[in-house]
C-alpha positions in Angstrom: 68.0 -150.4 -84.7 68.6 -147.0 -86.2 64.9 -146.0 -85.9 64.9 -147.0 -82.1 68.0 -144.8 -81.5 66.4 -141.8 -83.3 63.2 -142.2 -81.3 65.1 -142.5 -78.0 67.2 -139.4 -78.8 64.1 -137.4 -79.7 62.4 -138.5 -76.4 65.4 -137.5 -74.3 65.5 -134.0 -76.0 61.8 -133.5 -75.3 62.2 -134.6 -71.7 65.2 -132.3 -71.1 63.4 -129.3 -72.6 60.1 -129.8 -70.8 59.0 -128.0 -67.7 57.8 -130.5 -65.1 55.3 -129.9 -62.4 54.6 -132.2 -59.5 51.4 -132.1 -57.5 50.1 -134.1 -54.6 46.5 -135.1 -54.2 44.9 -133.7 -51.0 44.5 -137.2 -49.6 48.2 -138.0 -50.2 50.6 -138.4 -47.3 53.7 -137.6 -49.5 55.8 -134.5 -49.1 57.7 -132.2 -51.4 60.6 -130.1 -50.3 62.0 -127.0 -52.1 64.8 -126.2 -49.8 68.0 -127.9 -48.9 68.3 -130.2 -45.9 69.1 -128.3 -42.7 72.7 -128.2 -41.4 73.6 -130.3 -38.4 72.7 -128.9 -35.0 75.8 -127.8 -33.0 76.7 -128.0 -29.3 74.7 -131.0 -28.2 74.6 -131.5 -24.4 73.3 -134.1 -22.1 72.7 -133.2 -18.4 71.3 -135.3 -15.6 68.2 -133.6 -14.1 69.1 -135.1 -10.7 71.2 -138.0 -9.4 68.1 -139.5 -7.8 66.3 -140.1 -11.2 67.1 -141.7 -14.5 66.1 -138.4 -16.3 68.4 -136.8 -18.8 67.9 -133.4 -20.4 69.4 -133.2 -24.0 69.9 -129.8 -25.6 71.4 -128.3 -28.8 71.7 -125.1 -30.8 68.6 -124.7 -32.9 68.9 -124.8 -36.7 67.1 -122.4 -39.1 64.1 -123.9 -41.0 64.0 -127.1 -38.9 60.5 -128.3 -38.3 61.6 -130.9 -35.7 64.6 -132.9 -34.5 65.5 -136.5 -34.1 67.5 -137.6 -31.2 69.8 -140.6 -31.5 71.5 -142.5 -28.6 74.5 -144.9 -28.4 75.6 -147.1 -25.5 78.8 -148.2 -27.4 80.8 -144.9 -27.1 80.8 -141.6 -28.9 81.8 -143.2 -32.2 79.6 -146.2 -31.7 76.3 -147.2 -33.4 73.4 -144.8 -32.8 69.7 -145.7 -32.8 66.8 -143.4 -32.9 65.7 -142.5 -29.4 62.9 -140.1 -30.3 61.8 -138.5 -33.5 59.5 -135.5 -34.1 60.9 -133.6 -31.2 59.9 -129.9 -31.2 61.1 -128.8 -27.8 64.6 -127.9 -27.0 65.9 -129.1 -24.6 64.2 -132.6 -24.7 63.9 -134.6 -21.5 63.8 -138.4 -21.5 63.0 -140.7 -18.6 63.0 -143.9 -20.7 66.7 -144.9 -20.6 67.7 -148.2 -19.2 71.0 -148.9 -17.4 74.1 -148.0 -19.4 76.3 -145.0 -20.5 74.6 -143.0 -23.2 76.0 -140.6 -25.9 73.6 -138.5 -28.0 73.5 -137.1 -31.5 70.8 -134.7 -32.9 69.5 -134.3 -36.5 67.3 -131.5 -37.7 64.4 -132.3 -40.0 62.5 -130.2 -42.6 59.0 -131.7 -42.8 58.8 -135.2 -41.4 60.8 -137.1 -44.0 63.8 -134.8 -44.8 66.6 -135.2 -42.2 69.8 -133.2 -42.3 73.2 -134.3 -41.1 73.6 -135.6 -37.5 75.5 -133.4 -35.0 78.7 -134.5 -33.4 78.2 -136.7 -30.4 77.8 -135.2 -26.9 81.3 -134.8 -25.4 80.7 -136.9 -22.4 78.3 -139.8 -21.7 75.6 -140.0 -19.1 75.6 -143.1 -17.0 72.2 -144.5 -16.0 71.9 -147.0 -13.1 69.0 -148.7 -11.5 70.1 -148.0 -7.9 72.2 -145.6 -5.9 73.1 -142.5 -7.9 70.8 -143.2 -10.9 72.2 -140.6 -13.3 75.8 -139.4 -13.4 
């Protein structure tokens, strides 16, 4: 038992003192990141493009070092459950025409690379209501 403890202590000391280097093979799809996750985008907005269509334009304040953004939508209110609407968004504002009937709130997250999301923004201050007839976006 004493020999095992001495070997374990020596191994931990070597590991703590070692300089580690991580490399990915060229065929790997993994990512490494050397900077902190981006801050949350601010000022998210959602505007109907026209009352005659189900098209909503979602905008936000860009974040430094963000490679792309993820847009989340909720139909259960501004503090409800959000689901990913679209990932890998590189244009700001983003326009969606794929919303079904309901009232939508949106949150935005900035990403560094494709696998490193930052915090989500606050929700849009007002929801956008999508209908299938009459005024389609309000």
